[in-house]
Every structure is written in structure tokens, then in C-alpha cells.
C-alpha distance (Angstrom), angle and dihedral (degrees) to the residues before:
residue distance angle dihedral
M1 . . .
S2 3.82 . .
K3 3.77 121.1 .
G4 3.81 89.7 -113.2
T5 3.80 98.8 58.1
A6 3.81 111.7 127.9
T7 3.79 122.0 -135.8
D8 3.79 123.2 -146.1
A9 3.79 87.7 -103.7
A10 3.82 92.8 53.4
L11 3.83 95.5 45.8
R12 3.81 112.5 69.3
I13 3.80 118.5 -179.1
S14 3.80 123.9 -169.5
I15 3.80 126.2 -171.2
G16 3.78 121.0 -148.8
H17 3.78 134.2 -167.8
H18 3.81 120.8 -42.0
V19 3.81 94.5 15.6
S20 3.81 123.3 108.8
A21 3.81 116.0 -117.5
A22 3.82 87.9 -130.4
A23 3.82 88.1 71.2
A24 3.81 89.2 75.3
D25 3.81 93.0 68.0
Y26 3.80 92.2 48.8
A27 3.81 90.9 47.2
R28 3.81 92.2 50.7
E29 3.80 92.3 50.6
K30 3.81 95.0 48.1
L31 3.80 99.2 39.2
N32 3.79 96.0 49.0
A33 3.82 87.8 63.0
A34 3.82 91.7 50.0
L35 3.80 92.4 48.2
D36 3.81 89.9 58.8
H37 3.81 85.3 76.6
A38 3.80 93.3 65.3
S39 3.82 111.2 117.7
E40 3.82 94.4 -154.0
P41 3.84 133.9 47.4
L42 3.80 113.8 -78.9
L43 3.79 113.6 -125.1
G44 3.79 95.1 179.4
V45 3.81 142.7 -15.3
R46 3.81 122.9 -159.7
V47 3.81 119.5 -170.7
R48 3.80 125.2 -177.2
L49 3.81 128.8 -172.3
T50 3.77 118.8 -168.9
G51 3.80 137.3 158.0
H52 3.80 144.4 -153.9
A53 3.79 121.0 -120.1
D54 3.82 94.2 -147.4
P55 3.84 107.0 107.8
A56 3.81 90.0 -155.8
V57 3.81 91.3 68.7
A58 3.81 107.6 98.3
R59 3.80 94.8 -156.1
P60 3.80 106.8 26.6
I61 3.82 99.4 162.4
I62 3.82 116.7 90.2
A63 3.81 119.0 -166.6
Q64 3.80 120.8 -169.5
A65 3.80 131.5 -178.0
N66 3.81 124.6 -169.2
V67 3.80 113.3 -171.7
N68 3.80 127.8 -169.3
M69 3.80 103.0 -155.2
N70 3.79 106.7 -174.5
G71 3.81 90.0 -41.8
R72 3.81 95.7 -41.9
P73 3.82 115.4 114.8
V74 3.81 117.7 -133.2
R75 3.81 120.4 -176.5
V76 3.82 131.9 -170.9
Q77 3.81 129.3 176.8
V78 3.82 132.4 177.7
A79 3.81 139.6 168.5
A80 3.81 126.8 -141.3
A81 3.79 144.3 164.4
T82 3.83 95.2 -110.8
A83 3.79 136.5 23.8
R84 3.80 92.3 -115.2
E85 3.80 92.1 51.9
A86 3.82 90.6 46.9
I87 3.81 91.0 52.6
D88 3.80 91.6 48.8
L89 3.81 91.8 49.7
L90 3.80 92.0 45.5
T91 3.80 91.3 49.9
A92 3.82 93.4 49.9
R93 3.78 93.6 46.1
L94 3.80 93.6 45.9
K95 3.81 92.0 49.4
T96 3.81 91.8 50.9
R97 3.80 92.5 46.4
L98 3.82 93.9 49.6
E99 3.81 91.3 49.0
R100 3.82 91.7 49.7
L101 3.79 93.2 47.4
G102 3.81 90.6 48.4
R103 3.81 90.5 55.1
H104 3.79 91.4 45.9
W105 3.80 95.0 49.9
E106 3.80 91.0 45.7
A107 3.80 88.9 53.9
V108 3.81 90.8 49.1
R109 3.80 91.1 50.6
G110 3.80 88.9 49.8
G111 3.78 90.7 53.6
R112 3.79 96.4 -121.0
S113 3.77 139.1 87.4
R114 3.77 117.0 -109.6
V115 3.77 95.6 175.7
R116 3.78 108.5 133.1
P117 3.83 128.2 -164.1
H118 3.82 108.2 -73.0
E119 3.83 91.5 10.0
W120 3.78 90.1 125.5
R121 3.78 99.3 40.5
H122 3.76 117.1 146.2
G123 3.77 127.5 -137.0
D124 3.80 100.1 39.0
A125 3.78 94.5 169.6
V126 3.78 112.7 -9.9
D127 3.78 140.0 49.2
Y128 3.82 108.0 -129.5
L129 3.79 104.8 -157.3
L130 3.76 116.6 172.6
P131 3.81 119.3 -112.4
R132 3.77 116.1 -126.5
T133 3.78 121.1 -142.9
H134 3.81 92.8 -179.3
D135 3.79 119.1 62.2
A136 3.80 96.3 -173.7
A137 3.80 122.0 62.6
E138 3.80 91.3 -141.1
Q139 3.82 89.4 63.9
R140 3.79 92.9 59.2
Q141 3.79 123.7 89.7
I142 3.78 140.6 172.8
V143 3.79 103.5 -89.3
R144 3.82 98.7 164.8
R145 3.79 127.9 45.4
K146 3.78 117.9 -177.8
S147 3.78 125.5 -175.3
Y148 3.79 125.3 -176.9
A149 3.79 137.8 155.4
L150 3.80 108.7 -93.2
V151 3.79 108.8 -120.2
G152 3.79 120.4 -139.9
E153 3.82 105.0 -113.7
T154 3.77 142.3 156.9
C155 3.79 118.3 -119.4
D156 3.81 88.9 -105.9
E157 3.80 89.4 58.7
A158 3.81 91.4 44.9
V159 3.83 90.5 53.1
F160 3.79 89.9 51.0
D161 3.82 91.0 52.1
M162 3.80 89.6 49.4
E163 3.80 91.9 51.8
V164 3.80 94.4 47.1
M165 3.80 94.2 49.6
D166 3.82 97.8 32.7
Y167 3.81 93.0 -121.2
D168 3.80 123.4 162.7
F169 3.81 89.8 -153.3
H170 3.79 137.2 16.2
L171 3.81 128.3 -152.5
F172 3.82 112.6 -149.0
T173 3.80 144.7 131.7
E174 3.82 109.8 -91.5
S175 3.81 106.0 -130.4
G176 3.81 98.3 -141.7
T177 3.80 95.9 52.6
D178 3.82 100.0 23.9
A179 3.81 85.9 -135.6
D180 3.80 129.4 139.9
S181 3.80 103.2 -106.0
V182 3.78 143.0 168.8
L183 3.80 124.6 -145.1
Y184 3.79 116.0 -159.8
R185 3.77 141.4 173.1
V186 3.80 119.7 -103.2
G187 3.79 102.2 -163.9
D188 3.80 113.5 -98.0
R189 3.80 92.8 -17.4
G190 3.79 95.8 81.9
Y191 3.81 123.8 -122.6
R192 3.78 138.2 -24.5
L193 3.80 128.7 -156.5
A194 3.81 122.5 -146.1
Q195 3.80 122.0 -172.3
L196 3.78 138.1 -173.8
D197 3.82 87.9 -117.0
P198 3.82 111.0 8.7
H199 3.81 118.4 -132.7
P200 3.83 104.0 169.4
E201 3.79 92.7 173.3
S202 3.82 91.4 62.0
V203 3.80 99.6 44.2
T204 3.82 111.6 116.7
H205 3.80 113.1 -103.6
S206 3.81 113.2 -101.1
A207 3.80 134.0 -158.7
V208 3.80 88.0 -146.4
P209 3.82 111.6 78.0
F210 3.80 115.0 -119.2
T211 3.77 140.8 150.8
V212 3.81 129.1 -132.1
S213 3.77 122.5 -129.8
P214 3.83 110.1 -128.5
T215 3.83 91.4 -153.2
P216 3.82 118.9 96.7
A217 3.80 115.9 -127.6
P218 3.82 110.9 -94.4
A219 3.81 117.3 -108.6
L220 3.80 105.6 -121.9
Q221 3.75 144.3 157.4
V222 3.80 114.5 -123.1
Q223 3.80 93.3 -102.9
D224 3.81 89.5 52.1
A225 3.81 89.1 51.2
I226 3.81 89.4 53.6
A227 3.79 90.7 52.1
R228 3.82 91.2 49.0
L229 3.81 91.6 48.1
E230 3.80 91.3 54.2
L231 3.81 93.6 42.4
T232 3.80 95.5 51.7
G233 3.82 98.0 38.3
L234 3.81 89.5 -140.1
P235 3.83 121.0 145.5
F236 3.83 92.0 -118.4
V237 3.80 144.4 3.4
F238 3.80 123.0 -139.0
F239 3.80 111.4 -155.8
R240 3.79 146.0 157.9
D241 3.79 106.3 -106.3
R242 3.80 107.4 -130.8
A243 3.80 91.1 -148.1
S244 3.82 97.6 53.0
N245 3.84 101.7 19.1
R246 3.82 87.1 -134.2
G247 3.78 133.7 118.8
S248 3.83 115.6 -89.6
V249 3.79 136.6 173.6
L250 3.80 127.5 -143.4
Y251 3.81 113.2 -168.3
H252 3.79 145.0 172.8
R253 3.78 114.1 -103.8
Y254 3.81 125.6 -146.0
D255 3.81 90.3 -103.6
G256 3.81 91.9 56.0
D257 3.81 96.7 -106.4
Y258 3.81 125.7 105.7
G259 3.78 135.3 -93.5
L260 3.81 125.2 -160.1
I261 3.82 125.9 -155.5
T262 3.80 119.2 -167.6
P263 3.81 138.3 162.1
P264 3.82 113.0 -105.8
T265 3.80 116.9 -85.6
Q266 3.77 110.6 -105.7
Q267 3.78 114.2 -126.3
């Protein structure tokens, strides 16, 4: 038995609205096999399946897994048309993520980087588009605001944080430039770095291939960022908040509303 195998006590599955209770048994069977790929002892695994009632939503089932792997948080989330499909997607994505993290941590313990070109590519098998429960932009609102101190990191470290938490973008302070920055996935092409004021020549060298956007982040108020998000159709907008003069991200949530990430306001 591998050190990552989950017991019934460690794996907790909850079923939300519009999902059959029978899905829990299927999820337990499939996910236990994926969790065997964990490289560290599992202290807890929480899985939640929930659905939207709106028949217009193409992929109404949301599956989330939050894993405590020897004190390290690992998060995976997918959307699908049916509960069974969501469980299959979640299982495949969790297995891939645990294998990647195991290789990364082994490289860290060995004191060297083993990250190869395309090692951290996103979208290995599935396109994870977000379902929308609101058809009209005027129905959407900011329902989650998150503020945290931006940690000084290299792009390698930012990629690792993205992989652990299953983020498509990460807001941080790039250590070489000391600039508020966002690193995001660009399909199969790797990663791209955007900064408030780009200085590509000063960005810390990274083992993970990425490009740097030469365009400064636009200075916007939050309402202007909402308008830009809807106009472009992009999953998020990185901008310089006119009120704080800091980097912020406005993004589409899984439920179709908005989320806003900002650095804390200095007193």
C-alpha cells in the first residue's frame, strides 16, 4: 500500500443539491485509486459534489477536492455535465496533480530543479470552461472579495502555488522587480507574466518557460474593470486599482458572478 492511500476516515464526501446520493459511492471508488499517487501521507481529503438547477447551464455539476497531504494543501476543481463525468474529470486531474507535485517535491529535496519545458502545462486532457448561471452581465455582482499580502516570489514559486491550489492565475510580487504581478496559463503555450510596470530584464530567471507581457496594467476603478472583463470575454482582468495604486484581479467565478483579489489596504 502506498503512503498516499486514503482510508474511509480520511476521505469525506459530501453531496449538494441536484446530485444523486449514489454519486458518493462512485466518487469513493474512483478517488481512492487517484489518491494512491500521493507522495506524502494523507491527513484528510474532503470532496464535494454540487449542481446548478438552471437547465441553461451546459456543465452544471461542480466537483471539488481539498487534500491535506502531510500538512500541504492541494486543491482541484472541475465542472461537467453529469456527476459521473465530473468525478471522472476530478479523478484524472487529481492524479496528474499529485504526480506532478511528487516530482517537484522530490526535486526540491534533492536540491536541484527537474522542471522540464512543458512540465507544468495545463489542460492535459480536458478543457475546463466555466459554466455561467447568469446570461446578462447586469445580473452579475462581486460576491467574493479576498485580500492578502502579496508574497515576494519567483515565477517558479508562483507556478508551484498555482499547481497546488489549482489556480489559473496567481497574484504576487515578483521578487526580481518587486512589482505587483500576475502569472497565468496560456493554454498549451506555457505561462505569461503581466506586471503593473513591466521590466522583463529584471525578472528573476525561471526554470519554467514563460513570456512577459510588455503592456503595463491599465489603471482602472473596479466598475471599469467589470466593464473591461465583460467586453473582452476573458476569465480575468489584471489592473492597477486607482484607489490603492496596487495590482488587483477581477475574475469570473464558477457560479457566473465575480471575485475580486486585492492587496490589503495600508493604514
